[in-house]
NUDRENRO-347733 format. One record per residue: residue number from 1; residue in three letters; chain; x, y, z of N, C-alpha, C in turn. Coordinates in steps of 0.05 Angstrom, whole numbers. Example, Ala and Ser with C-alpha at 12.3 -4.5 7.8 and 13.67 -1.06 7.14 Angstrom:
(1,"ala","A",(264,-114,156),(246,-90,156),(264,-66,156)),
(2,"ser","A",(257,-45,142),(273,-21,143),(258,1,157)),
***
This chain:
(1,"unk","A",(1497,1183,1793),(1520,1170,1800),(1548,1183,1781)),
(2,"unk","A",(1563,1196,1791),(1591,1195,1780),(1604,1177,1759)),
(3,"unk","A",(1612,1182,1743),(1628,1160,1726),(1655,1152,1753)),
(4,"unk","A",(1652,1123,1747),(1683,1122,1762),(1703,1125,1747)),
(5,"unk","A",(1725,1133,1758),(1759,1143,1756),(1771,1117,1768)),
(6,"unk","A",(1791,1110,1750),(1820,1101,1768),(1838,1115,1761)),
(7,"unk","A",(1855,1112,1790),(1891,1131,1792),(1909,1104,1782)),
(8,"unk","A",(1910,1091,1756),(1928,1076,1755),(1952,1073,1768)),
(9,"unk","A",(1961,1062,1781),(1994,1060,1789),(2004,1029,1776)),
(10,"unk","A",(2028,1029,1760),(2031,993,1751),(2055,986,1757)),
(11,"unk","A",(2052,955,1772),(2070,942,1778),(2081,926,1758)),
(12,"unk","A",(2099,930,1733),(2092,911,1715),(2103,878,1725)),
(13,"unk","A",(2085,867,1718),(2089,840,1729),(2098,821,1760)),
(14,"unk","A",(2097,847,1772),(2118,838,1796),(2094,824,1807)),
(15,"unk","A",(2109,799,1834),(2087,793,1845),(2093,758,1833)),
(16,"unk","A",(2088,759,1806),(2084,742,1795),(2110,717,1791)),
(17,"unk","A",(2103,681,1812),(2131,668,1805),(2127,650,1776)),
(18,"unk","A",(2091,655,1767),(2088,637,1741),(2111,645,1721)),
(19,"unk","A",(2094,624,1702),(2102,634,1675),(2094,623,1651)),
(20,"unk","A",(2070,642,1653),(2049,625,1636),(2055,633,1608)),
(21,"unk","A",(2040,621,1598),(2052,609,1565),(2042,640,1551)),
(22,"unk","A",(2027,651,1560),(2019,671,1540),(2030,708,1551)),
(23,"unk","A",(2043,709,1570),(2056,730,1584),(2073,737,1569)),
(24,"unk","A",(2083,764,1561),(2104,779,1554),(2116,789,1563)),
(25,"unk","A",(2113,798,1593),(2129,804,1610),(2149,804,1623)),
(26,"unk","A",(2180,810,1621),(2206,795,1631),(2202,796,1675)),
(27,"unk","A",(2209,773,1678),(2207,760,1701),(2230,751,1709)),
(28,"unk","A",(2239,760,1737),(2263,757,1757),(2254,736,1777)),
(29,"unk","A",(2251,714,1783),(2248,687,1797),(2260,708,1820)),
(30,"unk","A",(2246,710,1844),(2247,713,1874),(2267,734,1871)),
(31,"unk","A",(2257,764,1858),(2277,783,1856),(2254,805,1871)),
(32,"unk","A",(2261,818,1888),(2252,837,1904),(2267,860,1909)),
(33,"unk","A",(2251,879,1910),(2257,915,1913),(2280,924,1937)),
(34,"unk","A",(2302,924,1938),(2314,938,1963),(2304,955,1975)),
(35,"unk","A",(2302,960,1994),(2281,982,2018),(2289,1010,2012)),
(36,"unk","A",(2306,1010,2000),(2306,1046,1994),(2295,1047,1964)),
(37,"unk","A",(2295,1029,1952),(2273,1032,1925),(2244,1019,1920)),
(38,"unk","A",(2243,1011,1958),(2208,1015,1953),(2203,1034,1970)),
(39,"unk","A",(2220,1058,1981),(2209,1078,2002),(2205,1096,1972)),
(40,"unk","A",(2226,1098,1947),(2220,1109,1923),(2193,1109,1914)),
(41,"unk","A",(2196,1083,1911),(2159,1069,1896),(2137,1089,1911)),
(42,"unk","A",(2135,1085,1940),(2116,1096,1947),(2117,1126,1953)),
(43,"unk","A",(2146,1141,1948),(2142,1167,1943),(2127,1170,1908)),
(44,"unk","A",(2134,1151,1891),(2124,1153,1866),(2093,1155,1871)),
(45,"unk","A",(2086,1138,1879),(2060,1127,1875),(2043,1166,1893)),
(46,"unk","A",(2050,1165,1909),(2042,1197,1921),(2042,1219,1904)),
(47,"unk","A",(2061,1219,1883),(2066,1237,1864),(2041,1233,1845)),
(48,"unk","A",(2039,1208,1834),(2028,1199,1815),(1990,1206,1821)),
(49,"unk","A",(1985,1200,1852),(1954,1208,1861),(1957,1240,1865)),
(50,"unk","A",(1969,1246,1873),(1973,1285,1872),(1961,1290,1849)),
(51,"unk","A",(1988,1282,1835),(1975,1294,1796),(1954,1294,1786)),
(52,"unk","A",(1937,1259,1792),(1924,1255,1783),(1896,1268,1790)),
(53,"unk","A",(1902,1282,1823),(1877,1289,1830),(1875,1313,1824)),
(54,"unk","A",(1887,1329,1824),(1892,1360,1806),(1872,1367,1782)),
(55,"unk","A",(1872,1344,1767),(1850,1341,1745),(1825,1329,1737)),
(56,"unk","A",(1833,1296,1757),(1807,1281,1762),(1787,1307,1776)),
(57,"unk","A",(1797,1317,1804),(1768,1326,1815),(1755,1304,1833)),
(58,"unk","A",(1740,1315,1848),(1720,1301,1870),(1735,1273,1882)),
(59,"unk","A",(1721,1257,1891),(1720,1235,1916),(1723,1215,1898)),
(60,"unk","A",(1704,1208,1883),(1698,1185,1873),(1719,1172,1866)),
(61,"unk","A",(1749,1185,1853),(1773,1158,1842),(1778,1148,1854)),
(62,"unk","A",(1793,1121,1844),(1803,1106,1862),(1833,1094,1859)),
(63,"unk","A",(1842,1086,1873),(1873,1081,1871),(1875,1052,1864)),
(64,"unk","A",(1889,1041,1838),(1880,1018,1824),(1918,1013,1824)),
(65,"unk","A",(1923,995,1839),(1943,975,1837),(1950,950,1806)),
(66,"unk","A",(1960,966,1781),(1953,942,1754),(1979,935,1756)),
(67,"unk","A",(1982,912,1737),(1997,909,1727),(2013,891,1731)),
(68,"unk","A",(2010,879,1756),(2030,851,1758),(2010,831,1781)),
(69,"unk","A",(2015,815,1797),(2000,805,1818),(2010,816,1843)),
(70,"unk","A",(1988,828,1854),(1990,856,1873),(2002,841,1903)),
(71,"unk","A",(1984,820,1908),(1983,801,1936),(2003,785,1925)),
(72,"unk","A",(2019,777,1905),(2042,761,1907),(2065,778,1913)),
(73,"unk","A",(2073,807,1914),(2103,826,1912),(2105,819,1944)),
(74,"unk","A",(2133,820,1953),(2148,826,1976),(2131,836,2002)),
(75,"unk","A",(2121,825,2025),(2108,837,2044),(2115,860,2046)),
(76,"unk","A",(2128,867,2057),(2148,898,2062),(2134,914,2042)),
(77,"unk","A",(2140,908,2025),(2137,926,1994),(2097,928,1998)),
(78,"unk","A",(2091,906,1991),(2059,908,1988),(2044,926,2010)),
(79,"unk","A",(2056,923,2043),(2046,945,2051),(2052,969,2056)),
(80,"unk","A",(2076,978,2054),(2085,1007,2051),(2062,1019,2032)),
(81,"unk","A",(2053,1013,2004),(2042,1012,1983),(2010,1021,1994)),
(82,"unk","A",(2001,998,2006),(1972,1004,2025),(1972,1022,2030)),
(83,"unk","A",(1987,1030,2058),(1996,1046,2072),(1985,1076,2058)),
(84,"unk","A",(2008,1073,2043),(2010,1102,2032),(1981,1102,2007)),
(85,"unk","A",(1967,1088,2003),(1942,1090,1988),(1922,1104,2002)),
(86,"unk","A",(1922,1084,2026),(1906,1082,2054),(1895,1107,2070)),
(87,"unk","A",(1921,1130,2065),(1923,1158,2072),(1901,1169,2057)),
(88,"unk","A",(1898,1166,2034),(1888,1190,2025),(1857,1179,2021)),
(89,"unk","A",(1845,1151,2027),(1821,1140,2029),(1809,1158,2065)),
(90,"unk","A",(1836,1157,2075),(1818,1163,2107),(1819,1195,2103)),
(91,"unk","A",(1829,1207,2095),(1823,1236,2080),(1799,1242,2070)),
(92,"unk","A",(1793,1218,2056),(1763,1225,2038),(1766,1234,2013)),
(93,"unk","A",(1799,1235,2005),(1803,1248,1982),(1804,1227,1952)),
(94,"unk","A",(1800,1197,1956),(1799,1181,1939),(1775,1158,1956)),
(95,"unk","A",(1753,1143,1940),(1739,1124,1939),(1744,1096,1956)),
(96,"unk","A",(1772,1088,1943),(1786,1067,1956),(1807,1063,1933)),
(97,"unk","A",(1810,1034,1944),(1837,1031,1921),(1825,996,1916)),
(98,"unk","A",(1836,984,1888),(1829,963,1863),(1859,961,1869)),
(99,"unk","A",(1852,923,1856),(1880,917,1854),(1866,896,1839)),
(100,"unk","A",(1893,877,1822),(1882,854,1809),(1913,841,1819)),
(101,"unk","A",(1906,821,1813),(1919,797,1827),(1911,767,1808)),
(102,"unk","A",(1925,749,1827),(1919,718,1812),(1902,699,1836)),
(103,"unk","A",(1893,683,1828),(1868,671,1838),(1887,656,1869)),
(104,"unk","A",(1902,650,1858),(1925,620,1879),(1942,653,1890)),
(105,"unk","A",(1937,669,1893),(1946,700,1903),(1930,706,1926)),
(106,"unk","A",(1911,693,1928),(1891,705,1947),(1897,676,1978)),
(107,"unk","A",(1893,697,2005),(1883,673,2033),(1868,693,2048)),
(108,"unk","A",(1858,680,2068),(1842,703,2091),(1859,714,2108)),
(109,"unk","A",(1887,712,2106),(1908,732,2117),(1912,752,2105)),
(110,"unk","A",(1913,752,2074),(1913,773,2058),(1892,786,2050)),
(111,"unk","A",(1871,777,2056),(1839,784,2055),(1840,805,2083)),
(112,"unk","A",(1850,805,2098),(1847,809,2120),(1868,849,2115)),
(113,"unk","A",(1897,833,2106),(1908,862,2102),(1901,875,2082)),
(114,"unk","A",(1878,867,2068),(1863,882,2047),(1841,905,2051)),
(115,"unk","A",(1830,890,2074),(1806,901,2087),(1810,923,2098)),
(116,"unk","A",(1842,920,2110),(1845,945,2139),(1858,972,2118)),
(117,"unk","A",(1860,971,2106),(1874,990,2082),(1852,997,2073)),
(118,"unk","A",(1830,996,2068),(1814,1006,2045),(1810,993,2021)),
(119,"unk","A",(1821,970,2016),(1813,970,1986),(1791,945,1980)),
(120,"unk","A",(1771,965,1966),(1740,955,1955),(1744,941,1932)),
(121,"unk","A",(1749,934,1917),(1756,917,1897),(1773,904,1882)),
(122,"unk","A",(1779,875,1878),(1791,865,1875),(1794,842,1850)),
(123,"unk","A",(1799,848,1825),(1800,846,1799),(1817,815,1802)),
(124,"unk","A",(1809,791,1788),(1821,770,1795),(1821,766,1768)),
(125,"unk","A",(1843,764,1764),(1853,737,1736),(1855,717,1728)),
(126,"unk","A",(1826,701,1721),(1814,681,1724),(1832,664,1700)),
(127,"unk","A",(1824,687,1678),(1828,676,1647),(1814,653,1624)),
(128,"unk","A",(1810,640,1646),(1791,609,1643),(1789,590,1672)),
(129,"unk","A",(1761,587,1665),(1754,562,1698),(1758,529,1679)),
(130,"unk","A",(1770,524,1655),(1770,496,1641),(1801,488,1651)),
(131,"unk","A",(1792,476,1663),(1819,446,1676),(1836,451,1655)),
(132,"unk","A",(1834,439,1622),(1850,434,1601),(1871,460,1596)),
(133,"unk","A",(1848,486,1593),(1858,509,1585),(1875,519,1609)),
(134,"unk","A",(1883,521,1628),(1890,526,1652),(1927,518,1662)),
(135,"unk","A",(1914,483,1651),(1935,464,1639),(1952,471,1623)),
(136,"unk","A",(1940,470,1604),(1954,480,1576),(1972,516,1577)),
(137,"unk","A",(1967,527,1582),(1964,557,1594),(1994,555,1616)),
(138,"unk","A",(2004,531,1631),(2013,530,1653),(2004,558,1678)),
(139,"unk","A",(1979,554,1682),(1971,574,1699),(1982,564,1724)),
(140,"unk","A",(1990,546,1740),(1996,537,1757),(1983,536,1783)),
(141,"unk","A",(1948,531,1779),(1923,526,1797),(1902,518,1780)),
(142,"unk","A",(1887,498,1792),(1859,488,1773),(1842,500,1780)),
(143,"unk","A",(1814,490,1758),(1788,507,1763),(1782,515,1797)),
(144,"unk","A",(1789,494,1814),(1780,492,1834),(1788,525,1862)),
(145,"unk","A",(1812,526,1854),(1826,556,1857),(1809,568,1853)),
(146,"unk","A",(1805,582,1826),(1787,600,1818),(1761,608,1836)),
(147,"unk","A",(1754,581,1843),(1721,591,1855),(1725,592,1887)),
(148,"unk","A",(1747,579,1896),(1743,575,1926),(1749,605,1933)),
(149,"unk","A",(1778,617,1912),(1783,645,1932),(1767,663,1917)),
(150,"unk","A",(1744,664,1896),(1734,677,1883),(1700,680,1915)),
(151,"unk","A",(1700,664,1920),(1674,649,1939),(1693,674,1967)),
(152,"unk","A",(1714,669,1975),(1722,676,1997),(1726,711,1988)),
(153,"unk","A",(1733,721,1970),(1730,752,1970),(1709,766,1967)),
(154,"unk","A",(1684,745,1961),(1657,755,1955),(1648,763,1988)),
(155,"unk","A",(1661,732,2003),(1642,733,2031),(1657,751,2050)),
(156,"unk","A",(1680,771,2038),(1699,778,2057),(1685,812,2048)),
(157,"unk","A",(1661,808,2024),(1652,839,2021),(1671,856,2010)),
(158,"unk","A",(1690,846,1988),(1694,856,1959),(1677,854,1934)),
(159,"unk","A",(1679,878,1926),(1665,878,1893),(1697,865,1877)),
(160,"unk","A",(1681,840,1872),(1698,818,1853),(1697,831,1822)),
(161,"unk","A",(1716,829,1815),(1723,839,1786),(1732,805,1772)),
(162,"unk","A",(1713,797,1760),(1729,770,1734),(1747,781,1708)),
(163,"unk","A",(1768,772,1708),(1779,780,1681),(1786,757,1665)),
(164,"unk","A",(1776,746,1635),(1776,723,1629),(1792,737,1595)),
(165,"unk","A",(1796,712,1586),(1819,716,1566),(1798,692,1544)),
(166,"unk","A",(1794,704,1512),(1794,687,1483),(1811,685,1474)),
(167,"unk","A",(1808,658,1467),(1823,641,1447),(1857,630,1455)),
(168,"unk","A",(1846,623,1480),(1879,608,1484),(1876,586,1490)),
(169,"unk","A",(1906,573,1486),(1902,535,1479),(1882,525,1484)),
(170,"unk","A",(1874,505,1466),(1853,488,1473),(1824,495,1479)),
(171,"unk","A",(1830,525,1484),(1800,543,1487),(1780,537,1464)),
(172,"unk","A",(1754,542,1469),(1728,535,1452),(1711,564,1456)),
(173,"unk","A",(1694,566,1446),(1674,580,1439),(1655,581,1463)),
(174,"unk","A",(1652,547,1470),(1635,545,1491),(1651,548,1519)),
(175,"unk","A",(1676,535,1513),(1686,537,1540),(1692,565,1546)),
(176,"unk","A",(1695,588,1531),(1699,612,1540),(1663,626,1548)),
(177,"unk","A",(1645,612,1539),(1622,626,1547),(1614,608,1584)),
(178,"unk","A",(1621,584,1585),(1626,577,1602),(1638,589,1623)),
(179,"unk","A",(1660,605,1624),(1676,617,1635),(1661,644,1640)),
(180,"unk","A",(1656,652,1630),(1633,674,1632),(1615,669,1649)),
(181,"unk","A",(1595,648,1646),(1580,636,1662),(1585,635,1687)),
(182,"unk","A",(1617,621,1693),(1625,612,1720),(1631,633,1736)),
(183,"unk","A",(1642,663,1720),(1646,687,1724),(1629,705,1747)),
(184,"unk","A",(1595,701,1727),(1577,708,1732),(1563,694,1766)),
(185,"unk","A",(1569,670,1761),(1559,658,1786),(1582,657,1807)),
(186,"unk","A",(1599,660,1805),(1619,678,1837),(1619,699,1840)),
(187,"unk","A",(1586,718,1826),(1586,739,1838),(1607,763,1832)),
(188,"unk","A",(1615,754,1813),(1623,782,1806),(1607,800,1793)),
(189,"unk","A",(1621,837,1809),(1599,854,1796),(1609,863,1768)),
(190,"unk","A",(1629,858,1760),(1639,874,1729),(1657,853,1725)),
(191,"unk","A",(1664,857,1697),(1679,834,1682),(1703,853,1664)),
(192,"unk","A",(1723,844,1654),(1747,839,1640),(1749,816,1613)),
(193,"unk","A",(1742,830,1585),(1751,813,1561),(1774,817,1546)),
(194,"unk","A",(1787,793,1541),(1809,807,1528),(1826,785,1522)),
(195,"unk","A",(1816,774,1492),(1822,775,1463),(1848,764,1465)),
(196,"unk","A",(1861,737,1469),(1884,735,1462),(1907,751,1451)),
(197,"unk","A",(1930,752,1452),(1945,773,1441),(1979,756,1434)),
(198,"unk","A",(1988,743,1419),(2014,742,1420),(2034,755,1415)),
(199,"unk","A",(2052,755,1437),(2076,773,1440),(2100,753,1434)),
(200,"unk","A",(2121,773,1424),(2152,753,1414),(2162,746,1449)),
(201,"unk","A",(2180,723,1441),(2185,724,1472),(2172,709,1495)),
(202,"unk","A",(2150,693,1483),(2134,679,1499),(2124,646,1494)),
(203,"unk","A",(2121,628,1511),(2116,600,1496),(2102,599,1479)),
(204,"unk","A",(2085,619,1485),(2054,617,1454),(2065,625,1429)),
(205,"unk","A",(2079,646,1424),(2093,656,1406),(2120,630,1393)),
(206,"unk","A",(2119,613,1408),(2143,587,1407),(2126,580,1388)),
(207,"unk","A",(2097,566,1407),(2078,550,1395),(2066,557,1374)),
(208,"unk","A",(2063,576,1366),(2055,594,1341),(2078,584,1315)),
(209,"unk","A",(2102,586,1324),(2122,587,1302),(2124,556,1291)),
(210,"unk","A",(2112,530,1309),(2110,504,1307),(2095,503,1308)),
(211,"unk","A",(2073,512,1298),(2038,509,1280),(2026,487,1307)),
(212,"unk","A",(2043,488,1334),(2018,480,1358),(1998,498,1366)),
(213,"unk","A",(1999,521,1365),(1976,533,1368),(1965,563,1343)),
(214,"unk","A",(1944,557,1341),(1932,572,1316),(1920,591,1332)),
(215,"unk","A",(1931,622,1328),(1917,642,1341),(1895,657,1319)),
(216,"unk","A",(1877,665,1340),(1851,671,1329),(1854,703,1309)),
(217,"unk","A",(1837,695,1286),(1835,721,1272),(1821,744,1290)),
(218,"unk","A",(1822,769,1278),(1806,793,1291),(1777,787,1294)),
(219,"unk","A",(1772,769,1270),(1740,768,1266),(1729,748,1294)),
(220,"unk","A",(1743,726,1287),(1737,710,1307),(1732,714,1344)),
(221,"unk","A",(1751,732,1339),(1761,742,1363),(1731,763,1375)),
(222,"unk","A",(1727,784,1354),(1709,803,1358),(1689,772,1363)),
(223,"unk","A",(1678,758,1348),(1655,749,1351),(1649,731,1372)),
(224,"unk","A",(1678,715,1378),(1676,701,1412),(1670,716,1438)),
(225,"unk","A",(1690,734,1437),(1676,772,1459),(1651,767,1468)),
(226,"unk","A",(1636,777,1439),(1613,785,1441),(1596,763,1458)),
(227,"unk","A",(1600,741,1456),(1579,719,1468),(1580,716,1492)),
(228,"unk","A",(1610,720,1491),(1617,728,1525),(1599,748,1531)),
(229,"unk","A",(1598,779,1526),(1586,803,1531),(1565,797,1533)),
(230,"unk","A",(1555,783,1509),(1518,775,1525),(1513,764,1545)),
(231,"unk","A",(1532,743,1557),(1526,733,1581),(1533,743,1610)),
(232,"unk","A",(1550,766,1606),(1550,783,1634),(1526,801,1618)),
(233,"unk","A",(1517,812,1599),(1492,840,1601),(1462,821,1608)),
(234,"unk","A",(1468,790,1605),(1444,783,1613),(1444,783,1643)),
(235,"unk","A",(1466,778,1657),(1461,776,1681),(1472,803,1701)),
(236,"unk","A",(1467,828,1679),(1474,859,1691),(1504,853,1700)),
(237,"unk","A",(1524,845,1690),(1544,845,1708),(1556,869,1681)),
(238,"unk","A",(1574,895,1699),(1588,909,1681),(1613,908,1669)),
(239,"unk","A",(1613,912,1644),(1644,909,1637),(1660,925,1628)),
(240,"unk","A",(1681,930,1634),(1699,943,1643),(1715,953,1625)),
(241,"unk","A",(1724,934,1609),(1739,934,1579),(1741,911,1575)),
(242,"unk","A",(1745,916,1540),(1748,890,1519),(1774,894,1505)),
(243,"unk","A",(1785,881,1507),(1824,890,1499),(1844,891,1506)),
(244,"unk","A",(1854,896,1502),(1892,910,1516),(1884,943,1511)),
(245,"unk","A",(1898,948,1521),(1903,983,1518),(1925,980,1495)),
(246,"unk","A",(1920,1005,1472),(1932,1011,1451),(1959,1014,1463)),
(247,"unk","A",(1978,1003,1450),(2012,1011,1452),(2033,1006,1434)),
(248,"unk","A",(2046,1011,1433),(2077,1002,1424),(2074,974,1414)),
(249,"unk","A",(2077,970,1440),(2073,939,1446),(2059,915,1433)),
(250,"unk","A",(2035,925,1432),(2003,912,1420),(2014,914,1391)),
(251,"unk","A",(2021,945,1378),(2015,943,1357),(2036,924,1340)),
(252,"unk","A",(2060,919,1354),(2081,902,1338),(2073,873,1345)),
(253,"unk","A",(2054,866,1363),(2046,838,1371),(2056,820,1344)),
(254,"unk","A",(2056,803,1338),(2053,792,1316),(2043,774,1307)),
(255,"unk","A",(2020,767,1315),(1997,750,1316),(1976,745,1341)),
(256,"unk","A",(1950,742,1331),(1922,744,1357),(1917,778,1346)),
(257,"unk","A",(1893,778,1368),(1876,801,1369),(1884,823,1369)),
(258,"unk","A",(1904,834,1364),(1922,867,1365),(1920,887,1351)),
(259,"unk","A",(1888,891,1344),(1872,912,1330),(1876,931,1360)),
(260,"unk","A",(1877,952,1360),(1885,976,1376),(1846,983,1396)),
(261,"unk","A",(1825,974,1371),(1809,983,1376),(1779,953,1375)),
(262,"unk","A",(1794,928,1388),(1782,912,1383),(1759,907,1401)),
(263,"unk","A",(1748,929,1422),(1734,932,1442),(1710,941,1424)),
(264,"unk","A",(1718,965,1412),(1705,982,1394),(1691,969,1373)),
(265,"unk","A",(1712,951,1365),(1690,936,1343),(1670,907,1359)),
(266,"unk","A",(1673,900,1381),(1659,889,1389),(1634,894,1398)),
(267,"unk","A",(1642,917,1411),(1614,936,1416),(1595,941,1393)),
(268,"unk","A",(1608,946,1370),(1596,958,1343),(1584,927,1337)),
(269,"unk","A",(1587,911,1340),(1577,874,1327),(1558,869,1344)),
(270,"unk","A",(1551,877,1368),(1532,873,1387),(1513,901,1376)),
(271,"unk","A",(1521,923,1377),(1492,947,1366),(1482,933,1340)),
(272,"unk","A",(1496,920,1319),(1490,920,1289),(1473,897,1290)),
(273,"unk","A",(1478,869,1315),(1457,857,1325),(1429,860,1322)),
(274,"unk","A",(1426,883,1343),(1419,895,1353),(1394,911,1340)),
(275,"unk","A",(1408,927,1321),(1398,943,1301),(1377,917,1281)),
(276,"unk","A",(1394,901,1269),(1384,886,1251),(1363,865,1259)),
(277,"unk","A",(1358,862,1292),(1337,855,1309),(1304,871,1303)),
(278,"unk","A",(1317,893,1316),(1299,918,1308),(1287,920,1281)),
(279,"unk","A",(1303,916,1254),(1287,923,1225),(1273,900,1223)),
(280,"unk","A",(1279,871,1234),(1263,852,1233),(1251,854,1242)),
(281,"unk","A",(1235,863,1262),(1214,869,1276),(1190,891,1264)),
(282,"unk","A",(1202,910,1256),(1189,931,1240),(1184,922,1219)),
(283,"unk","A",(1181,897,1206),(1173,888,1183),(1182,902,1149)),
(284,"unk","A",(1164,913,1143),(1168,930,1113),(1191,943,1113)),
(285,"unk","A",(1219,940,1095),(1241,952,1094),(1244,970,1067)),
(286,"unk","A",(1246,992,1078),(1233,1022,1072),(1264,1031,1058)),
(287,"unk","A",(1267,1051,1048),(1284,1070,1030),(1298,1081,1051)),
(288,"unk","A",(1292,1085,1075),(1316,1105,1098),(1319,1092,1120)),
(289,"unk","A",(1328,1092,1137),(1333,1082,1155),(1350,1108,1183)),
(290,"unk","A",(1321,1106,1201),(1343,1122,1217),(1343,1118,1251)),
(291,"unk","A",(1358,1112,1263),(1373,1101,1290),(1373,1126,1311)),
(292,"unk","A",(1360,1108,1323),(1364,1132,1352),(1371,1117,1372)),
(293,"unk","A",(1398,1132,1385),(1408,1121,1397),(1418,1141,1430)),
(294,"unk","A",(1434,1127,1444),(1441,1154,1470),(1461,1163,1463)),
(295,"unk","A",(1463,1185,1479),(1485,1201,1457),(1509,1198,1463)),
(296,"unk","A",(1520,1182,1470),(1544,1160,1479),(1551,1145,1462)),
(297,"unk","A",(1529,1134,1441),(1525,1106,1426),(1523,1114,1390)),
(298,"unk","A",(1533,1148,1392),(1532,1148,1373),(1553,1131,1350)),
(299,"unk","A",(1578,1133,1358),(1595,1121,1338),(1595,1088,1342)),
(300,"unk","A",(1592,1078,1363),(1585,1048,1364),(1570,1039,1345)),
(301,"unk","A",(1533,1058,1341),(1517,1047,1324),(1527,1049,1291)),
(302,"unk","A",(1550,1067,1287),(1556,1075,1267),(1578,1054,1259)),
(303,"unk","A",(1591,1047,1281),(1606,1019,1276),(1638,1044,1263)),
(304,"unk","A",(1657,1027,1270),(1686,1029,1270),(1687,1036,1240)),
(305,"unk","A",(1705,1064,1229),(1699,1070,1206),(1670,1069,1181)),
(306,"unk","A",(1650,1067,1194),(1629,1070,1186),(1619,1043,1189)),
(307,"unk","A",(1629,1019,1194),(1634,992,1185),(1597,982,1182)),
(308,"unk","A",(1584,996,1209),(1553,980,1209),(1535,996,1187)),
(309,"unk","A",(1538,1016,1182),(1522,1029,1169),(1522,1024,1144)),
(310,"unk","A",(1548,1014,1127),(1557,997,1104),(1537,980,1102)),
(311,"unk","A",(1547,959,1121),(1524,940,1120),(1493,933,1118)),
(312,"unk","A",(1490,952,1132),(1458,955,1136),(1450,961,1103)),
(313,"unk","A",(1463,974,1099),(1456,991,1067),(1447,971,1049)),
(314,"unk","A",(1482,951,1058),(1485,924,1036),(1454,910,1040)),
(315,"unk","A",(1457,901,1064),(1441,876,1075),(1415,889,1064)),
(316,"unk","A",(1407,916,1072),(1376,911,1070),(1370,941,1042)),
(317,"unk","A",(1379,946,1035),(1386,961,1007),(1380,991,1022)),
(318,"unk","A",(1378,1000,1039),(1374,1026,1043),(1391,1046,1028)),
(319,"unk","A",(1377,1066,1017),(1392,1085,1006),(1397,1109,1029)),
(320,"unk","A",(1386,1109,1048),(1401,1135,1071),(1401,1121,1094)),
(321,"unk","A",(1426,1127,1117),(1422,1114,1136),(1429,1142,1149)),
(322,"unk","A",(1412,1144,1179),(1423,1165,1188),(1424,1161,1223)),
(323,"unk","A",(1442,1169,1238),(1439,1160,1268),(1433,1192,1290)),
(324,"unk","A",(1414,1183,1302),(1406,1214,1316),(1421,1204,1348)),
(325,"unk","A",(1436,1223,1362),(1437,1222,1392),(1411,1233,1395)),
(326,"unk","A",(1390,1219,1419),(1366,1229,1418),(1370,1232,1460)),
(327,"unk","A",(1387,1235,1473),(1380,1227,1500),(1403,1214,1516)),
(328,"unk","A",(1414,1231,1532),(1432,1215,1549),(1424,1181,1555)),
(329,"unk","A",(1404,1179,1558),(1396,1156,1572),(1378,1130,1550)),
(330,"unk","A",(1369,1148,1528),(1356,1140,1497),(1358,1113,1492)),
(331,"unk","A",(1336,1093,1496),(1346,1062,1490),(1350,1062,1458)),
(332,"unk","A",(1359,1043,1445),(1365,1043,1415),(1336,1033,1398)),
(333,"unk","A",(1329,1051,1381),(1296,1051,1366),(1312,1058,1337)),
(334,"unk","A",(1297,1048,1316),(1298,1047,1283),(1274,1056,1286)),
(335,"unk","A",(1273,1076,1261),(1252,1083,1245),(1253,1074,1206)),
(336,"unk","A",(1234,1061,1205),(1243,1064,1172),(1228,1083,1163)),
(337,"unk","A",(1223,1090,1133),(1212,1109,1125),(1219,1116,1103)),
(338,"unk","A",(1201,1127,1075),(1211,1130,1047),(1230,1155,1050)),
(339,"unk","A",(1247,1145,1034),(1271,1168,1031),(1268,1196,1020)),
(340,"unk","A",(1279,1210,1044),(1267,1230,1041),(1276,1257,1020)),
***
């Protein structure tokens, strides 16, 4: 199966009339683009897709409308963007269209429009399914809307992707695990996990300064993200991403899980636990450890900056650790033997 590819087209914060406490993007209530700018945006979409197809190749790529609540933007603008993208779907140049939006910006009429224009995947920014957390973050809707509209999406034949956040106000590890379980129960085929980052000029930043909100440390964000990752792994729900994309804004965020490779830390921690389990099953601890992983898992097994190798050597008193790429689909294995 060919690896999935996105052709991202960003519509920063457009379509969202809410003011969630954690959101860092400037919003102008009631703002809409004039007709000539809508036309130029569609032209820019054509340029982005054509340029991307030149180097991506193949028809498995999807045009992805990210960055805002796509189904909340003005109707003429949404339709023109969909129509423009649909031309590529009709000609077989892309596999389909995906978009991100809020649970409360979905209804039967919108789903019918999305189906007409070749949308295949809807990424739903759920963030949490806990009533207290939703209220504390000013999400503007309750738990029931999350479930009702996710059900509509799945019943209409779309692939559902659930997006959730770690470390929101009044959230706990238990509530986050429940949100992950709820996303599985909704029928999601994939998920994204975003540890909370506190940006300036947000309500959450003000709450930090007042001591009303305690941001997560990197270590806590990794641990709690991993617990949710385990829920998705068990249910065979694909993980599309953990953590925000690296950016200058992320680098300068004053609080929260702003590590540029937080996802790599989570995957590394997952691998570390699995290696420890296998070492435990292997019984007697020797002086040298050999770890065999799939070709693309070598760096994850080693851990960011060799973190896992260092911890394994400390914990088990190994004198040498070697990691081997042993095949594309190789399952994790360990071998303990006398030092060579």
